[in-house]
GULOGU-877111 format. One line per field, with one value per residue (C-alpha): residue number from 1; x, y, z. Coordinates in nm, 3 decimals, padded with zeros to 5 digits. Layout:
BEGIN
num NUM ...
xx X ...
yy Y ...
zz Z ...
END
This chain:
BEGIN
num 1 2 3 4 5 6 7 8 9 10 11 12 13 14 15 16 17 18 19 20 21 22 23 24 25 26 27 28 29 30 31 32 33 34 35 36 37 38 39 40 41 42 43 44 45 46 47 48 49 50 51 52 53 54 55 56 57 58 59 60 61 62 63 64 65 66 67 68 69 70 71 72 73 74 75 76 77 78 79 80 81 82 83 84 85 86 87 88 89 90 91 92 93 94 95 96 97 98 99 100 101 102 103 104 105 106 107 108 109 110 111 112 113 114 115 116 117 118 119 120 121 122 123 124 125 126 127 128 129 130 131 132 133 134 135 136 137 138 139 140 141 142 143 144 145 146 147 148 149 150 151 152 153 154 155 156 157 158 159 160 161 162 163 164 165 166 167 168 169 170 171 172 173 174 175 176 177 178 179 180 181 182 183 184 185 186 187 188 189 190 191 192 193 194 195 196 197 198 199 200 201 202 203 204 205 206 207 208 209 210 211 212 213 214 215 216 217 218 219 220 221 222 223 224 225 226 227 228 229 230 231 232 233 234 235 236 237 238 239 240 241 242 243 244 245 246 247 248 249 250 251 252 253 254 255 256 257 258 259 260 261 262 263 264 265 266 267 268 269 270 271 272 273 274 275 276 277 278 279 280 281 282 283 284 285 286 287 288 289 290 291 292 293 294 295 296 297 298 299 300 301 302 303 304 305 306 307 308 309 310 311 312 313 314 315 316 317 318 319 320 321 322 323 324 325 326 327 328 329 330 331 332 333 334 335 336 337 338 339 340 341 342 343 344 345 346 347 348 349 350 351 352 353 354 355 356 357 358 359 360 361 362 363 364 365 366 367 368 369 370 371 372 373 374 375 376 377 378 379 380 381 382 383 384 385 386 387 388 389 390 391 392 393 394 395 396 397 398 399 400 401 402 403 404 405 406 407 408 409 410 411 412 413 414 415 416 417 418 419 420 421 422 423 424 425 426 427 428 429 430 431 432 433 434 435 436 437 438 439 440 441 442 443 444 445 446 447 448 449 450 451 452 453 454 455 456 457 458 459 460 461 462 463 464 465 466 467 468 469 470 471 472 473 474 475 476 477 478 479 480 481 482 483 484 485 486 487 488 489 490 491 492 493 494 495 496 497 498 499 500 501 502 503 504 505 506 507 508 509 510 511 512 513 514 515 516 517 518 519 520 521 522 523 524 525 526 527 528 529 530 531 532 533 534 535 536 537 538 539 540 541 542 543 544 545 546 547 548 549 550 551 552 553 554 555 556 557 558 559 560 561 562 563 564 565 566 567 568 569 570 571 572 573 574 575 576
xx 03.070 02.715 02.496 02.181 01.847 01.652 01.325 01.078 00.734 00.863 00.709 00.785 01.086 01.168 01.159 01.391 01.650 01.629 01.606 01.908 01.739 01.904 01.775 01.799 01.832 01.536 01.562 01.654 01.279 01.236 01.462 01.285 00.943 01.023 01.198 00.919 00.601 00.249 -00.046 -00.163 00.086 -00.034 00.216 00.087 00.295 00.224 00.186 00.498 00.717 00.780 00.494 00.408 00.771 00.826 00.517 00.647 00.980 00.808 00.619 00.938 01.111 00.839 00.651 00.701 00.902 01.069 01.390 01.653 01.908 01.706 01.844 02.210 02.430 02.144 02.143 01.898 02.130 02.368 02.103 02.169 01.966 01.666 01.682 01.699 01.392 01.168 01.274 01.027 00.847 00.486 00.191 00.139 -00.183 -00.088 -00.343 -00.343 -00.662 -00.520 -00.730 -01.061 -01.191 -01.556 -01.794 -02.058 -02.076 -02.161 -01.869 -01.630 -01.756 -01.704 -01.347 -01.282 -01.418 -01.179 -00.877 -00.943 -01.048 -00.734 -00.520 -00.711 -00.649 -00.276 -00.304 -00.522 -00.267 -00.225 -00.577 -00.801 -00.664 -00.530 -00.577 -00.554 -00.889 -01.220 -01.515 -01.671 -01.340 -01.307 -01.653 -01.546 -01.246 -01.465 -01.685 -01.382 -01.301 -01.649 -01.661 -01.953 -02.156 -02.214 -01.853 -01.582 -01.329 -01.533 -01.610 -01.922 -01.923 -02.226 -02.166 -02.123 -01.846 -01.677 -01.671 -01.509 -01.294 -00.951 -01.019 -01.143 -00.839 -00.602 -00.775 -00.747 -00.380 -00.300 -00.482 -00.282 00.062 00.025 00.158 -00.009 -00.050 00.089 -00.160 -00.033 -00.286 -00.143 -00.329 -00.606 -00.773 -00.811 -01.162 -01.275 -01.131 -01.298 -01.626 -01.625 -01.565 -01.849 -02.101 -02.125 -01.899 -02.137 -02.178 -01.806 -01.693 -01.928 -01.788 -01.422 -01.484 -01.632 -01.353 -01.084 -01.255 -01.281 -00.932 -00.744 -00.937 -01.144 -00.879 -00.676 -00.488 -00.323 00.044 00.059 -00.064 00.084 -00.130 -00.023 -00.212 -00.192 -00.414 -00.474 -00.848 -01.022 -01.056 -01.431 -01.457 -01.311 -01.089 -01.367 -01.304 -00.940 -00.696 -00.499 -00.335 00.017 00.014 00.346 00.289 00.509 00.543 00.675 01.050 01.045 01.081 01.148 01.411 01.207 01.008 01.165 01.533 01.770 02.030 02.307 02.106 02.053 02.422 02.516 02.266 02.397 02.755 02.668 02.522 02.784 02.530 02.690 02.663 02.282 02.271 02.168 01.895 01.752 01.769 01.582 01.315 01.254 01.392 01.241 01.003 01.047 00.948 01.013 01.365 01.484 01.469 01.381 01.337 01.045 01.182 00.951 01.082 01.449 01.434 01.225 01.453 01.773 01.632 01.583 01.929 02.089 01.959 01.992 02.221 02.064 01.709 01.523 01.349 00.975 00.670 00.669 00.470 00.183 00.129 00.041 -00.263 -00.538 -00.403 -00.761 -00.666 -00.490 -00.777 -01.031 -00.825 -00.797 -01.165 -01.266 -01.081 -01.205 -01.566 -01.601 -01.309 -01.444 -01.525 -01.321 -01.169 -01.067 -00.887 -00.619 -00.587 -00.514 -00.242 -00.102 -00.080 00.121 00.349 00.397 00.475 00.726 00.907 00.779 00.627 00.270 00.167 -00.134 -00.307 -00.281 -00.524 -00.399 -00.722 -00.990 -01.272 -01.269 -01.619 -01.511 -01.174 -01.294 -01.551 -01.328 -01.006 -00.855 -00.915 -00.770 -00.448 -00.416 -00.473 -00.220 00.035 -00.033 -00.041 00.291 00.185 00.319 00.585 00.698 00.996 01.095 00.968 00.591 00.436 00.168 -00.063 00.071 00.305 00.529 00.443 00.620 00.598 00.874 01.028 01.001 00.788 00.512 00.530 00.459 00.156 00.013 00.081 -00.077 -00.395 -00.406 -00.368 -00.637 -00.881 -00.786 -00.858 -01.193 -01.287 -01.170 -01.391 -01.693 -01.644 -01.693 -01.749 -01.415 -01.238 -01.384 -01.287 -00.928 -00.880 -01.045 -00.815 -00.513 -00.609 -00.679 -00.352 -00.509 -00.218 -00.362 -00.683 -00.486 -00.285 -00.597 -00.776 -00.467 -00.411 -00.769 -00.694 -00.380 -00.581 -00.810 -00.536 -00.235 00.077 00.441 00.674 01.049 01.161 01.210 01.104 01.364 01.301 01.235 00.974 00.801 00.793 00.649 00.370 00.259 00.310 00.070 -00.190 -00.182 -00.218 -00.506 -00.686 -00.597 -00.667 -01.043 -01.057 -01.235 -01.067 -00.723 -00.412 -00.207 00.143 00.373 00.754 00.767 01.092 01.064 01.334 01.660 01.511 01.204 00.905 00.688 00.350 00.266 -00.095 -00.262 -00.609 -00.904 -00.888 -00.528 -00.356 -00.032 00.043 00.375 00.393 00.714 00.666 00.926 00.934 01.029 01.272 01.218 00.922 01.114 00.816 00.898 01.257 01.150 00.876 01.131 01.366 01.088 01.017 01.388 01.412 01.124 01.293 01.648 01.575 01.312 01.006 00.781 00.943 00.708 00.397 00.497 00.550 00.195 00.055 -00.036 -00.110 -00.078 00.174 00.148 00.440 00.366 00.616 00.446 00.625 00.483 00.568 00.346 -00.002 00.122 00.180 00.286 00.204 00.383 00.302 00.472 00.307 00.482
yy -00.958 -01.076 -01.018 -01.198 -01.042 -00.865 -01.050 -00.763 -00.916 -01.276 -01.475 -01.830 -01.978 -02.232 -01.963 -01.737 -02.015 -02.174 -01.846 -01.696 -01.420 -01.269 -01.448 -01.325 -01.653 -01.703 -02.084 -02.068 -02.024 -02.390 -02.509 -02.299 -02.409 -02.780 -02.772 -02.579 -02.620 -02.612 -02.786 -02.455 -02.169 -01.822 -01.562 -01.205 -00.942 -00.631 -00.670 -00.696 -00.844 -01.182 -01.391 -01.553 -01.623 -01.793 -02.008 -02.106 -02.192 -02.418 -02.598 -02.647 -02.799 -03.018 -03.157 -03.514 -03.511 -03.179 -03.073 -03.102 -02.909 -02.589 -02.565 -02.633 -02.377 -02.223 -02.214 -02.502 -02.735 -02.733 -02.914 -03.257 -03.460 -03.229 -03.232 -03.610 -03.639 -03.364 -03.265 -03.406 -03.597 -03.473 -03.429 -03.050 -02.861 -02.503 -02.232 -01.853 -01.656 -01.318 -01.314 -01.404 -01.054 -01.079 -00.788 -00.994 -01.314 -01.543 -01.423 -01.447 -01.797 -01.895 -01.766 -01.964 -02.279 -02.223 -02.177 -02.504 -02.698 -02.594 -02.714 -03.044 -03.069 -03.049 -03.404 -03.537 -03.781 -03.929 -03.935 -03.986 -04.334 -04.413 -04.776 -04.672 -04.490 -04.673 -04.583 -04.350 -04.161 -04.133 -03.973 -03.733 -03.629 -03.582 -03.343 -03.124 -03.075 -03.067 -02.800 -02.562 -02.680 -02.317 -02.208 -02.469 -02.238 -02.235 -02.506 -02.605 -02.723 -02.740 -02.579 -02.918 -03.005 -02.664 -02.640 -02.980 -02.947 -02.904 -03.177 -03.411 -03.345 -03.405 -03.732 -03.851 -03.754 -03.933 -04.241 -04.234 -04.162 -04.317 -03.992 -03.704 -03.373 -03.021 -02.742 -02.397 -02.112 -01.779 -01.449 -01.624 -01.298 -01.134 -01.278 -01.142 -00.796 -00.778 -00.910 -00.642 -00.369 -00.496 -00.581 -00.959 -01.024 -01.243 -01.496 -01.507 -01.541 -01.839 -02.004 -01.948 -02.058 -02.389 -02.455 -02.389 -02.584 -02.894 -02.860 -02.762 -02.913 -03.218 -03.353 -03.657 -03.642 -03.310 -03.304 -02.929 -02.612 -02.270 -01.964 -01.611 -01.283 -00.915 -00.929 -01.168 -01.212 -01.258 -01.619 -01.587 -01.473 -01.770 -01.969 -02.082 -02.440 -02.455 -02.574 -02.257 -02.171 -02.041 -01.670 -01.540 -01.168 -00.862 -00.846 -01.205 -01.259 -01.605 -01.572 -01.197 -01.215 -01.442 -01.163 -00.842 -00.765 -00.706 -00.431 -00.684 -00.838 -00.497 -00.411 -00.740 -00.676 -00.323 -00.448 -00.717 -00.458 -00.191 00.045 00.097 00.477 00.445 00.286 00.598 00.684 00.331 00.321 00.652 00.556 00.185 00.080 00.148 -00.146 -00.333 -00.702 -00.883 -00.770 -00.683 -00.373 -00.462 -00.306 -00.361 -00.608 -00.490 -00.134 -00.226 -00.459 -00.218 00.079 -00.119 -00.244 00.115 00.211 -00.056 00.141 00.493 00.555 00.900 00.761 00.908 00.682 00.637 00.524 00.172 00.031 00.276 00.167 -00.188 -00.099 00.158 00.263 00.251 00.236 00.575 00.722 00.596 00.746 01.090 01.087 00.999 01.300 01.542 01.423 01.551 01.790 01.929 01.607 01.478 01.194 01.387 01.675 01.467 01.236 01.532 01.649 01.295 01.275 01.597 01.439 01.129 01.324 01.526 01.202 01.186 00.900 00.845 00.589 00.378 00.064 -00.207 -00.495 -00.761 -00.963 -00.774 -00.858 -00.712 -00.573 -00.375 -00.239 00.120 00.120 00.326 00.528 00.267 -00.007 00.206 00.264 -00.113 -00.168 00.103 -00.079 -00.432 -00.338 -00.151 00.214 00.252 00.056 00.011 00.218 00.119 -00.136 -00.182 -00.165 -00.431 -00.336 00.020 00.062 00.358 00.409 00.599 00.629 00.393 00.585 00.851 00.638 00.585 00.949 01.041 00.811 00.995 01.332 01.223 01.110 01.430 01.635 01.435 01.499 01.867 01.905 01.735 01.984 02.281 02.173 02.159 02.516 02.729 03.053 03.042 02.930 03.223 03.470 03.347 03.359 03.702 03.841 03.687 03.835 04.180 04.203 04.211 04.049 04.086 03.909 03.633 03.584 03.561 03.316 03.099 03.083 02.960 02.681 02.585 02.561 02.307 02.061 01.893 02.106 02.018 02.079 02.120 01.806 01.561 01.659 01.837 02.199 02.120 01.863 02.120 02.372 02.108 02.046 02.410 02.431 02.135 02.308 02.613 02.398 02.216 02.549 02.703 02.392 02.442 02.799 02.788 02.975 03.003 02.844 02.721 02.584 02.446 02.435 02.547 02.671 03.046 03.309 03.188 02.946 02.752 02.934 02.765 02.860 03.073 03.170 03.338 03.448 03.472 03.852 03.880 03.908 03.718 03.589 03.448 03.274 03.167 02.956 02.940 02.754 02.988 02.808 02.915 03.127 03.399 03.474 03.830 03.741 03.447 03.648 03.908 03.630 03.479 03.815 03.869 03.530 03.613 03.938 03.801 03.524 03.699 03.483 03.752 03.723 03.460 03.630 03.950 03.754 03.617 03.975 03.982 04.348 04.320 04.100 04.032 03.876 03.699 03.583 03.340 03.213 02.934 02.797 02.525 02.681 03.037 03.225 03.564 03.704 03.994 04.125 04.342 04.467 04.504
zz -02.490 -02.556 -02.252 -02.148 -02.239 -01.966 -01.894 -01.933 -01.881 -01.881 -01.593 -01.709 -01.529 -01.800 -02.069 -01.872 -01.833 -02.179 -02.375 -02.198 -02.002 -01.695 -01.384 -01.027 -00.838 -00.602 -00.585 -00.215 -00.169 -00.273 00.007 00.269 00.151 00.144 00.481 00.655 00.453 00.586 00.424 00.275 00.227 00.127 00.005 -00.016 -00.196 -00.405 -00.779 -00.995 -00.721 -00.883 -00.747 -01.081 -01.168 -00.832 -00.882 -01.226 -01.064 -00.808 -01.084 -01.287 -00.985 -00.837 -01.137 -01.256 -01.578 -01.503 -01.678 -01.404 -01.609 -01.561 -01.208 -01.289 -01.119 -00.921 -00.543 -00.497 -00.691 -00.394 -00.189 -00.337 -00.088 -00.114 -00.495 -00.497 -00.277 -00.418 -00.769 -01.021 -00.746 -00.770 -01.001 -01.000 -01.065 -01.150 -01.229 -01.237 -01.169 -01.275 -01.594 -01.429 -01.490 -01.592 -01.641 -01.457 -01.255 -01.546 -01.759 -01.463 -01.384 -01.748 -01.738 -01.420 -01.588 -01.878 -01.651 -01.467 -01.779 -01.965 -01.678 -01.680 -02.057 -01.990 -01.856 -02.138 -02.277 -01.930 -01.791 -02.095 -02.151 -01.806 -01.703 -01.339 -01.362 -01.355 -01.584 -01.326 -01.288 -01.667 -01.674 -01.397 -01.604 -01.912 -01.711 -01.638 -02.006 -02.158 -02.431 -02.475 -02.777 -02.879 -02.831 -02.865 -02.698 -02.376 -02.124 -01.938 -01.578 -01.347 -01.008 -00.845 -01.092 -01.085 -00.705 -00.680 -00.992 -00.834 -00.582 -00.857 -01.075 -00.785 -00.695 -01.057 -01.075 -00.750 -00.880 -01.204 -01.056 -00.712 -00.561 -00.380 -00.561 -00.519 -00.600 -00.704 -00.732 -00.847 -00.790 -00.601 -00.496 -00.840 -00.905 -00.568 -00.635 -00.976 -00.837 -00.568 -00.826 -01.046 -00.774 -00.785 -00.486 -00.284 -00.566 -00.645 -00.284 -00.240 -00.553 -00.462 -00.104 -00.217 -00.469 -00.208 00.068 -00.144 -00.292 00.023 00.315 00.222 -00.012 00.091 -00.239 -00.151 -00.046 00.001 -00.168 -00.238 -00.311 -00.398 -00.403 -00.318 -00.012 00.272 00.244 00.578 00.686 00.731 00.369 00.176 00.410 00.641 00.745 00.639 00.901 00.964 00.630 00.682 00.599 00.465 00.417 00.374 00.752 00.781 00.820 00.660 00.280 00.311 00.033 -00.197 -00.363 -00.490 -00.548 -00.259 -00.274 -00.342 -00.628 -00.789 -00.761 -00.932 -01.211 -01.270 -01.272 -01.527 -01.766 -01.693 -01.536 -01.196 -01.222 -01.222 -00.877 -00.682 -00.932 -00.923 -00.543 -00.507 -00.758 -00.703 -00.363 -00.022 00.028 00.354 00.369 00.696 00.790 00.438 00.218 -00.141 -00.485 -00.720 -00.981 -01.260 -01.230 -01.207 -01.508 -01.718 -01.649 -01.705 -02.034 -02.149 -02.025 -02.242 -02.543 -02.403 -02.108 -02.066 -02.027 -01.732 -01.477 -01.528 -01.334 -01.479 -01.187 -01.225 -01.584 -01.476 -01.266 -01.225 -00.883 -00.757 -00.390 -00.404 -00.604 -00.350 -00.068 -00.231 -00.329 00.028 00.162 -00.104 -00.088 00.269 00.323 00.649 00.831 01.126 00.925 00.613 00.784 00.956 00.653 00.426 00.661 00.677 00.296 00.306 00.566 00.349 00.032 00.233 00.320 00.676 00.873 00.986 01.248 01.156 01.283 01.018 00.972 00.732 00.707 00.515 00.279 -00.071 -00.041 00.266 00.156 00.129 00.407 00.635 00.622 00.854 00.599 00.320 00.516 00.551 00.179 00.087 00.303 00.181 -00.187 -00.182 -00.190 00.163 00.346 00.705 00.818 01.170 01.417 01.456 01.802 01.793 01.507 01.492 01.195 01.105 00.737 00.461 00.082 -00.033 -00.324 -00.593 -00.822 -00.566 -00.462 -00.824 -00.824 -00.522 -00.684 -01.012 -00.836 -00.631 -00.949 -01.131 -00.846 -00.838 -01.212 -01.166 -00.894 -01.102 -01.393 -01.161 -01.029 -01.338 -01.146 -00.965 -01.285 -01.480 -01.208 -01.198 -01.575 -01.605 -01.338 -01.510 -01.849 -01.705 -01.511 -01.165 -00.983 -00.631 -00.734 -00.912 -00.592 -00.375 -00.603 -00.658 -00.281 -00.252 -00.497 -00.301 00.020 -00.143 -00.238 -00.083 -00.035 -00.105 00.185 00.217 00.391 00.107 -00.243 -00.457 -00.562 -00.933 -00.830 -00.609 -00.891 -01.123 -00.872 -00.865 -01.240 -01.270 -01.054 -01.281 -01.590 -01.423 -01.390 -01.725 -01.928 -01.888 -02.023 -02.356 -02.642 -02.482 -02.630 -02.332 -02.389 -02.124 -02.117 -02.479 -02.633 -02.647 -02.703 -02.553 -02.298 -02.190 -02.042 -01.783 -01.928 -02.233 -02.309 -02.603 -02.501 -02.738 -02.707 -02.831 -02.496 -02.441 -02.092 -01.970 -01.631 -01.458 -01.143 -00.867 -00.539 -00.254 -00.026 00.336 00.232 00.041 -00.179 -00.290 -00.378 -00.595 -00.767 -00.874 -00.986 -01.198 -01.367 -01.422 -01.592 -01.826 -01.927 -01.948 -02.198 -02.411 -02.348 -02.504 -02.850 -02.992 -02.857 -03.034 -03.355 -03.313 -03.303 -02.935 -02.866 -02.490 -02.311 -01.938 -01.749 -01.421 -01.163 -00.924 -00.614 -00.397 -00.055 00.092 00.064 00.032 -00.292 -00.417 -00.762 -00.933 -01.280 -01.543 -01.858 -02.194
END
């Protein structure tokens, strides 16, 4: 049986349907939107949860001249009266701002001009020769698509034209068609996020504010508008003057199933591809988000992993989500704690990260309306951003603005651990004296000193506790800390999880002085440090980890069993 292709990275609704990709039917969103729309509707969801695909779906349904057959058999097709009234009934302006990512204001402004001009060009055959437009309106249209004389791939608009561009285009379209216009703006907040990162926020927020005000408030040609983004930007930032845009966030019950995959949708997908046995793995790794009253999976992750499984049923789950962003918000959070580890704010936050990684809940006050240039001004703001961007989710019922927050799944937990480890390595590299002392003690066989120094390192980073994370994951964490220390020793050859003898050693080192060092790391359940140290040494001896070091002419071989429990450690050494 030939199965449909999985739409990895495909965000165009028409392409998914016509090219026979698997589609999780979200067309019920159209019914809900048309039955209960506001003049301006803002959907905020984390990245990779289907915002762009849903906007493409809306365009395919609403736009004059649409292909009605695209919706055959989908849920919205059952709504015959609604389809008759709204399908193909509107001129639609549809833009995405996700690529407005300029190094400075002028380049970002130029990119924004190109986005809007290219959308205006989509209507060239209609508007350039339209008899419904008068000469002044034809000149207005020409201003929207005026090419840069020095670069024909770019467009030139004075501020007065750019700020009124979406309003002007909608007025011209209404004049041509005799029908009011729907405006779709995907990823509306990306230019603001990039501007904040690159220090031209004030200029960009003024530009975006003026474009939106003219398009969404002082625009009699507008039927309704839909915007999507990751964050609900504070009204006083860019929505000043708008008549109460309807905010549909991750805390809103309405449309809670429209973004992300529900459990039933994932089960149907797995059944279609014959991957039912992978359900528990996918649930642990990619489920756990809570929108409104519904638990949902990240679609990007589920589709990406299932696509790999169709080639290799033994493929392990990966952090697909983390590869689509810099994860700056987690990095900022960890940096804030480590920058001032002894202050009143950082101490509790460090403990709370340990609670979260352990699968526990923390209670935090959440503010959904922030400004991009103030996201990292306080730990309180950062907690809100972590929640709204999907790094944390609500587990339980909020009490006012107080939300019980958890890390949603294994994938996001790995992102936190990776950022913690990156910060730890950075600190290790900056403390050469401590690094030198640790490595000297390790090379000279001074187990008590190794234990003391390693315990000091553990006290400076986040610990892994018993309550959630599996034992192998805990051992990998401490293994990573050791590698983070040893990787900066000049002249040492450090190998990790290398085949050696009859098994796989944790860490094997050849020092520049001809000493061979073997380290086996164990996690000590319930704090049985001595027992696990002896077990680690027994494992080294039982499977012959020292064989390769002897073959490489190491005159002295030191075997270390290291057991860890939270921030405690025990180190035992044998010499061969």
